[in-house]
C-alpha positions as CSV (number, residue, x, y, z in Angstrom):
1,M,79.8,35.9,48.8
2,N,81.9,34.3,51.7
3,T,83.1,30.8,50.4
4,S,86.5,30.9,53.1
5,L,86.7,27.8,55.5
6,N,89.2,28.2,58.2
7,A,89.6,27.5,61.9
8,E,88.5,31.2,62.7
9,R,85.3,30.6,60.8
10,R,84.6,26.9,62.3
11,T,85.4,28.8,65.7
12,L,82.7,31.7,65.2
13,D,80.3,28.7,62.9
14,L,80.3,26.3,66.2
15,S,79.0,28.8,68.6
16,A,76.3,30.2,66.4
17,A,75.1,26.7,66.1
18,A,75.1,25.9,69.9
19,C,73.1,29.0,70.4
20,S,70.5,28.3,67.7
21,V,67.9,26.7,66.0
22,C,68.7,25.9,62.1
23,D,66.1,24.8,60.1
24,I,68.6,21.8,59.1
25,L,71.2,19.8,60.4
26,V,73.1,17.6,58.2
27,I,75.3,14.6,59.3
28,G,78.4,13.7,57.2
29,G,81.0,15.5,55.0
30,G,80.9,13.2,51.7
31,V,79.5,14.1,48.6
32,T,75.6,13.6,49.5
33,G,75.9,15.5,52.6
34,A,78.0,18.4,51.5
35,G,75.3,18.6,48.4
36,V,72.6,18.9,50.8
37,A,74.4,21.4,52.1
38,L,74.4,23.3,49.3
39,D,71.1,22.3,48.0
40,A,69.4,23.2,51.4
41,A,71.0,26.4,52.2
42,S,70.5,28.1,48.1
43,R,66.8,27.4,48.9
44,G,66.8,30.1,52.1
45,L,67.2,27.3,54.7
46,S,69.4,27.8,57.4
47,V,71.8,24.6,57.2
48,V,74.7,23.2,60.1
49,L,76.8,20.3,58.5
50,I,78.9,18.2,60.9
51,E,81.1,15.5,59.9
52,A,83.5,13.4,63.0
53,H,86.3,13.6,60.7
54,D,87.0,16.2,57.5
55,L,85.1,16.5,54.7
56,A,84.8,13.4,52.5
57,F,87.1,11.7,54.9
58,G,84.6,8.6,54.0
59,T,83.4,6.6,50.6
60,S,83.4,9.6,48.9
61,R,87.0,10.2,48.3
62,W,87.7,6.1,47.3
63,S,85.9,6.3,44.4
64,S,87.0,5.6,40.9
65,K,86.8,9.4,40.2
66,L,84.0,8.9,37.5
67,I,81.4,10.8,36.2
68,H,79.2,8.0,35.4
69,G,77.0,8.0,32.3
70,G,75.4,5.4,33.3
71,L,76.0,2.7,31.0
72,R,76.4,0.1,33.4
73,Y,72.9,0.9,34.4
74,L,71.5,0.1,31.1
75,A,73.0,-2.9,30.5
76,Q,71.2,-4.3,33.9
77,G,67.6,-2.5,31.9
78,D,67.7,0.2,34.4
79,V,67.1,3.0,31.8
80,G,65.3,5.5,34.2
81,L,69.2,5.2,36.6
82,A,70.6,5.3,33.6
83,Y,69.4,8.6,32.1
84,E,69.3,10.2,35.3
85,S,72.5,9.5,35.4
86,A,73.5,10.5,32.1
87,V,71.7,14.4,32.6
88,E,73.7,14.8,36.2
89,R,77.1,13.7,34.5
90,G,76.5,16.9,31.9
91,I,75.0,19.0,34.7
92,I,78.8,18.2,36.2
93,M,80.7,18.9,33.3
94,T,79.0,21.5,31.6
95,R,77.8,23.6,34.1
96,T,78.6,23.2,38.0
97,A,82.5,21.6,37.8
98,P,83.9,22.2,33.8
99,H,86.9,23.1,35.9
100,L,86.6,19.8,38.1
101,T,86.1,17.4,35.5
102,R,87.1,16.5,32.2
103,A,86.4,13.7,29.1
104,L,87.8,10.8,29.4
105,P,88.8,8.3,26.5
106,Q,88.3,5.0,27.7
107,L,89.3,1.8,25.1
108,I,87.8,-2.2,25.2
109,P,90.7,-4.0,24.2
110,L,89.6,-6.3,21.3
111,Y,91.9,-9.7,20.9
112,S,91.0,-12.9,18.9
113,G,88.1,-14.4,20.2
114,S,86.1,-11.2,21.3
115,S,82.7,-10.3,19.9
116,P,82.5,-6.8,20.3
117,A,78.8,-6.9,18.5
118,L,77.6,-6.6,21.8
119,A,79.6,-3.9,23.6
120,L,79.8,-1.6,20.7
121,T,75.9,-1.9,20.8
122,G,75.7,-1.4,24.9
123,L,78.0,2.1,24.3
124,R,76.3,3.1,21.0
125,A,72.7,2.9,23.7
126,G,74.9,5.1,26.0
127,D,75.6,7.8,23.4
128,I,72.0,8.1,22.5
129,L,71.6,8.8,26.2
130,R,74.7,11.6,26.2
131,R,72.6,13.1,23.0
132,L,69.4,13.5,25.0
133,A,70.9,14.8,28.1
134,R,72.0,17.4,25.6
135,T,75.8,16.4,26.4
136,P,77.5,18.3,23.3
137,S,79.7,15.6,21.3
138,S,82.7,18.2,21.6
139,L,83.2,17.5,25.1
140,L,82.2,13.4,24.9
141,P,82.4,12.2,21.5
142,R,80.8,9.4,19.9
143,P,82.0,6.0,20.2
144,R,83.5,4.0,17.6
145,R,85.6,0.9,16.7
146,I,89.0,1.9,16.0
147,P,91.8,-0.2,14.2
148,A,94.6,-2.0,16.2
149,A,97.0,0.6,15.1
150,E,95.2,3.2,16.5
151,A,94.5,1.1,19.7
152,L,98.2,1.2,20.0
153,A,98.8,4.6,19.5
154,L,96.5,5.6,22.4
155,A,97.4,2.9,24.7
156,P,101.5,1.9,23.6
157,G,101.0,-0.4,27.2
158,L,98.9,-3.3,25.0
159,R,99.3,-6.3,25.0
160,R,100.2,-7.0,21.1
161,A,99.9,-10.7,20.3
162,G,96.1,-11.2,19.0
163,L,95.0,-7.5,19.2
164,R,92.6,-6.6,16.6
165,G,92.1,-3.1,17.3
166,G,89.4,-1.6,20.2
167,L,86.3,0.3,20.6
168,L,86.9,3.7,21.7
169,S,84.3,5.8,24.1
170,Y,83.9,8.5,26.2
171,D,83.2,9.4,30.0
172,G,83.6,11.6,32.5
173,Q,86.5,11.7,35.3
174,L,86.9,13.9,38.2
175,V,90.2,15.4,38.4
176,D,89.8,14.4,42.2
177,D,87.0,13.6,44.7
178,A,88.1,15.2,47.6
179,R,88.6,18.3,45.9
180,F,85.3,17.9,44.7
181,V,83.1,17.5,48.0
182,V,85.5,20.7,49.4
183,A,84.2,22.5,46.5
184,L,80.5,21.8,47.5
185,A,81.6,22.7,51.2
186,R,82.7,25.7,50.6
187,T,79.9,26.9,48.0
188,A,77.4,26.0,50.5
189,A,79.2,27.9,53.0
190,G,79.1,30.7,50.6
191,Y,75.3,30.2,50.7
192,G,75.5,30.9,54.8
193,A,75.6,27.2,55.8
194,R,77.7,26.0,58.8
195,I,80.4,23.8,57.8
196,L,81.9,22.1,60.8
197,T,84.4,19.4,60.9
198,R,85.5,17.3,63.5
199,V,82.3,17.3,65.6
200,K,81.0,14.1,66.3
201,A,77.2,13.2,66.3
202,L,77.0,11.3,70.2
203,S,73.1,11.2,69.8
204,V,70.7,12.0,67.2
205,D,66.8,12.4,67.1
206,G,64.2,14.1,65.0
207,S,64.8,17.8,66.7
208,G,69.1,18.0,66.6
209,A,71.7,15.9,68.2
210,V,74.1,16.1,71.1
211,V,77.7,16.5,69.5
212,L,81.3,16.8,70.2
213,D,84.0,18.7,69.5
214,S,86.5,16.7,69.2
215,L,89.5,19.7,69.2
216,S,88.4,20.9,72.4
217,G,86.8,17.9,73.9
218,T,83.6,19.8,75.2
219,S,79.9,18.2,74.2
220,F,76.8,20.3,73.4
221,D,72.8,20.6,71.7
222,I,72.7,21.3,68.3
223,R,68.9,22.4,67.8
224,A,67.1,22.0,64.7
225,R,63.8,21.6,62.6
226,R,64.8,18.7,60.6
227,V,67.7,16.0,60.7
228,I,69.3,14.6,58.1
229,N,71.5,12.1,58.6
230,A,73.9,11.3,55.4
231,T,76.4,9.5,56.8
232,G,76.9,6.7,54.1
233,V,78.1,3.1,54.8
234,W,77.5,4.1,58.7
235,A,74.0,5.5,58.5
236,G,72.8,2.3,60.6
237,Q,74.9,3.4,63.4
238,L,73.3,6.6,63.6
239,E,69.3,5.2,62.9
240,P,69.4,1.5,63.6
241,S,66.2,1.0,61.6
242,V,68.5,1.7,58.5
243,R,69.8,-1.6,57.1
244,L,72.3,-1.5,54.7
245,R,74.8,-4.1,52.8
246,P,77.8,-2.9,52.6
247,S,80.5,-3.1,49.6
248,L,83.9,-3.0,49.4
249,G,85.4,-1.8,46.5
250,S,89.3,-1.7,46.3
251,H,91.6,0.2,44.3
252,I,95.8,-0.2,43.8
253,V,98.3,2.7,43.1
254,V,101.0,2.3,39.9
255,A,103.3,4.7,38.4
256,G,102.2,5.5,34.1
257,S,101.7,8.0,31.5
258,A,99.1,6.9,29.5
259,S,95.9,9.3,28.8
260,T,93.9,6.7,28.0
261,A,92.0,4.5,30.4
262,L,91.4,0.7,29.5
263,T,88.6,-1.2,30.1
264,V,89.2,-4.9,30.6
265,P,86.0,-7.5,30.7
266,V,86.6,-9.7,33.8
267,P,86.3,-13.7,32.7
268,G,83.4,-15.5,33.4
269,A,81.3,-12.6,34.9
270,R,78.4,-10.5,33.2
271,N,78.9,-6.5,32.6
272,R,82.0,-6.6,35.0
273,F,84.8,-5.2,34.3
274,V,88.6,-3.8,35.8
275,L,89.7,-0.3,34.9
276,V,92.5,1.2,34.3
277,L,92.6,4.8,35.0
278,P,95.1,7.2,34.2
279,Q,95.4,10.6,36.3
280,L,96.7,13.7,35.5
281,D,99.2,13.4,38.0
282,G,101.0,10.5,36.6
283,R,99.6,8.0,38.5
284,V,97.2,5.0,36.9
285,Y,94.3,3.9,39.3
286,I,93.3,0.0,38.5
287,G,89.9,-0.8,39.9
288,L,87.6,-1.9,41.0
289,T,86.1,-4.7,43.0
290,D,82.8,-5.1,44.9
291,E,82.9,-7.7,47.7
292,P,80.6,-8.1,50.4
293,V,81.7,-6.6,54.1
294,S,80.3,-8.2,57.2
295,G,80.9,-6.8,61.1
296,P,82.2,-3.7,62.4
297,L,82.5,-1.0,59.0
298,P,86.5,0.6,59.9
299,D,86.9,4.5,59.5
300,V,89.3,3.8,56.5
301,P,89.3,0.4,55.2
302,V,92.0,-1.6,54.3
303,V,92.5,-3.8,51.0
304,P,92.7,-7.2,50.6
305,S,95.7,-8.8,50.0
306,A,93.5,-10.9,47.4
307,D,91.8,-7.9,45.8
308,I,95.8,-6.9,44.6
309,D,96.0,-10.0,43.4
310,F,92.8,-9.8,41.6
311,L,93.1,-6.2,40.1
312,L,96.8,-6.8,38.8
313,S,95.6,-10.2,37.3
314,I,93.2,-9.0,35.1
315,A,94.8,-5.6,34.5
316,S,97.6,-7.7,33.3
317,S,95.8,-9.7,31.0
318,V,95.5,-7.0,28.3
319,L,99.6,-5.7,29.1
320,E,102.2,-6.4,27.1
321,R,104.7,-6.1,30.2
322,P,102.0,-8.1,33.5
323,L,102.1,-6.3,36.7
324,S,103.8,-7.8,40.1
325,H,103.4,-6.6,43.6
326,V,106.4,-4.2,42.7
327,D,104.3,-1.8,40.5
328,V,102.1,-0.9,43.6
329,L,103.1,2.2,45.1
330,G,99.8,2.5,47.6
331,S,96.1,1.4,47.3
332,Y,92.7,2.5,48.8
333,A,89.1,0.9,49.3
334,G,85.7,2.5,49.9
335,L,82.3,1.2,51.5
336,R,79.3,1.2,49.3
337,P,76.0,2.5,50.8
338,L,74.1,-0.3,49.2
339,L,70.4,-1.3,50.7
340,D,69.8,-4.5,51.9
341,A,68.3,-6.4,49.0
342,P,68.4,-10.0,47.7
343,G,71.3,-11.3,45.5
344,S,75.1,-10.7,45.1
345,S,76.4,-6.9,46.0
346,S,77.2,-6.1,42.2
347,D,73.7,-7.0,41.2
348,I,71.9,-4.7,44.3
349,S,70.5,-1.5,42.8
350,R,72.4,2.0,42.9
351,R,69.2,3.9,43.4
352,H,69.4,5.8,46.4
353,A,65.8,6.2,49.0
354,V,65.0,8.6,51.0
355,L,64.4,6.8,54.7
356,T,61.9,8.5,57.6
357,S,62.4,7.1,61.2
358,P,60.0,6.7,63.8
359,S,62.2,9.5,66.1
360,G,61.8,12.0,62.4
361,V,65.2,11.9,61.6
362,I,65.4,11.2,57.8
363,T,67.9,9.3,56.3
364,I,69.6,9.6,53.0
365,V,71.4,5.9,51.4
366,G,71.5,4.4,48.4
367,G,73.0,5.6,45.0
368,K,76.5,7.2,43.3
369,F,78.7,10.1,43.4
370,T,77.3,11.1,39.6
371,T,73.6,11.5,41.2
372,Y,74.5,13.4,44.4
373,R,72.9,16.5,43.3
374,R,69.4,14.5,42.7
375,M,69.7,12.5,46.4
376,A,69.9,15.8,48.2
377,S,67.1,17.4,46.1
378,D,65.6,14.2,47.3
379,A,66.1,14.4,50.8
380,V,65.9,18.2,51.4
381,D,62.6,17.7,50.0
382,A,61.2,15.1,52.3
383,T,61.3,17.9,54.7
384,N,58.9,19.6,53.8
385,L,60.3,22.8,54.8
386,T,60.7,24.7,51.6
387,A,58.1,25.1,48.3
388,T,61.5,26.3,46.7
389,S,62.1,23.8,44.2
390,A,66.1,22.5,43.7
391,R,68.5,25.5,42.6
392,T,71.9,23.7,42.3
393,K,71.8,22.4,38.5
394,N,72.5,25.9,37.5
395,I,74.6,26.7,40.8
396,P,78.6,26.8,39.6
397,L,81.1,25.4,42.3
398,V,83.6,28.1,43.8
399,G,86.2,28.2,41.0
400,A,83.8,27.0,38.0
401,A,84.1,28.6,34.2
402,S,83.3,27.6,30.9
403,R,86.0,25.3,29.5
404,T,86.9,28.5,27.0
405,A,87.5,30.9,30.1
406,L,89.5,27.9,31.7
407,G,92.1,27.5,29.2
408,Q,92.7,31.6,29.4
409,I,93.8,31.8,33.0
410,P,97.0,33.0,33.5
411,A,98.0,30.1,36.1
412,P,99.8,26.7,35.2
413,A,97.9,24.0,34.0
414,R,98.2,22.0,37.4
415,L,96.6,24.6,39.3
416,I,93.9,25.6,37.0
417,A,92.7,21.8,37.2
418,K,92.5,22.0,40.8
419,Y,91.5,25.2,41.6
420,G,90.0,26.4,38.7
421,T,89.3,30.4,38.7
422,E,91.3,30.4,42.1
423,A,94.3,29.7,40.6
424,V,95.6,33.1,39.8
425,K,95.3,34.0,43.6
426,V,97.1,30.8,44.6
427,A,99.5,31.2,42.3
428,A,100.4,34.7,43.5
429,L,101.3,32.8,47.1
430,D,104.4,31.4,48.2
431,P,105.8,29.0,45.2
432,S,108.4,27.1,47.1
433,P,107.9,23.4,46.0
434,L,106.7,21.1,48.9
435,H,106.5,18.1,46.3
436,P,105.7,18.1,42.7
437,S,101.9,18.4,43.7
438,L,102.5,20.7,46.3
439,T,104.0,24.0,47.1
440,V,104.1,26.3,50.2
441,G,101.3,28.9,48.8
442,E,98.7,25.6,48.5
443,V,98.7,24.5,52.0
444,T,98.6,28.3,53.3
445,W,95.5,28.5,51.0
446,A,94.3,25.0,52.5
447,L,94.3,26.1,55.6
448,E,93.2,29.4,55.1
449,H,90.0,28.5,52.4
450,E,89.4,25.1,51.9
451,G,88.8,23.7,55.8
452,A,92.1,22.0,56.3
453,L,92.9,22.1,60.1
454,D,96.0,19.9,59.8
455,A,98.6,17.9,57.6
456,S,96.3,15.2,57.0
457,D,93.4,16.7,55.6
458,I,96.3,18.6,53.1
459,L,98.0,15.3,52.2
460,E,95.1,12.9,52.5
461,R,92.0,15.1,51.2
462,R,93.3,18.2,49.9
463,T,96.0,16.6,47.6
464,R,96.3,12.7,47.1
465,I,99.9,12.7,47.7
466,A,99.3,10.5,50.4
467,L,98.1,7.7,48.1
468,I,101.9,7.0,48.4
469,P,103.0,6.7,51.4
470,T,106.5,7.1,51.2
471,E,106.0,10.4,49.4
472,A,103.7,11.6,52.5
473,E,106.1,10.6,55.2
474,P,108.7,12.6,54.8
475,L,106.0,15.8,54.1
476,T,104.1,15.8,57.3
477,Q,106.4,17.2,59.5
478,L,107.1,19.9,57.0
479,V,103.1,20.8,56.4
480,N,102.7,20.5,60.2
481,A,104.9,23.1,60.2
482,L,103.2,25.5,58.0
483,V,99.6,24.8,60.0
């Protein structure tokens, strides 16, 4: 099984895609599109996936890096979606991608005047879902109330005045959402899917698309028995019958060495929180907002200054030392592909939908990162091309192994967290450091196996160094010299 993606394979697959009719043409290289490619290819269908930019270029790389158990949906009364999320979280963390996930302790600080009863009830209800989904408590321990001393031990930066303790729970965290998408695409390639980045759909109908190879500047047809539009928030640009209400979710990046996340209630809002999320690389992401967007949709959204102020203010409300703009090292924002519906964007259901247009194009929209596998399965089922059921809940992504096996790999922990079982091969390459999160060998691996074509692919998506522009700028020329 050849899971390597590189420039040579791209050239061969591009030529083959132009000369044959595939079963399914997938448009969009985010988590949903890559998930569709894996689902379809693993059922024996021939698949071509095209992406106008790079894998995980759009919304998929701008998430909070969480694999949610559906607690928010439970609070909204959507028990079915909450259960689906809990099940999918368990599948990802125990079967398909243990190497790219970890258990994240989350603390709701309790201060004088706060009433923990409702929040604790919600956490316990979420734990019932965890048990129903058969996710072991050894991986995601049960929630509990803790005293102030323990809360401070877990989160030393908490504001001490008035602290009464906290509510401690656990959820799933992605090591990196973009790397997860790359692993999905590579696994799909192992089943024969043709993964083509830098290929843009110019026009689409139910039998294929006219596409442009942006590297050569040539256009050609890709013919298919079915076409699946998995372009997320941009789905309406390919299929005008699809009506969406985009919502902007912003995060800021600060430095920090915490290991426990903070869940901070937004004053005056029901079931709305700001999350302070520690990362393995010594950064902390603070998010997120939920604001409606109108007008043309940018390829790369910019975080509004008002969102930065909001996130700093809410996070600082529970910190001993308030954060300011000086602490902000970087920021990012993603556009959610919410289905058009009455009400505010924060109240719109995160359920997904499979829509078939009069032209025959199948569009998959809505949903959440955690439930990508179910979205992909429903989209492939809608093609009616196979009677075989989805197999993906039992297909490990490249690099996957049990947590016990991962702990026995003879390679640096940083590499194991990124590459899983492939860490040994990466470690055997040139270890010369370019950055604390990047070696020459990792650049080579990204080019030869992970489909990276230039420095931006490596600095922005195979790693997340570019989230802090001052760190990425001096590396660009060094990395380009290796491409």
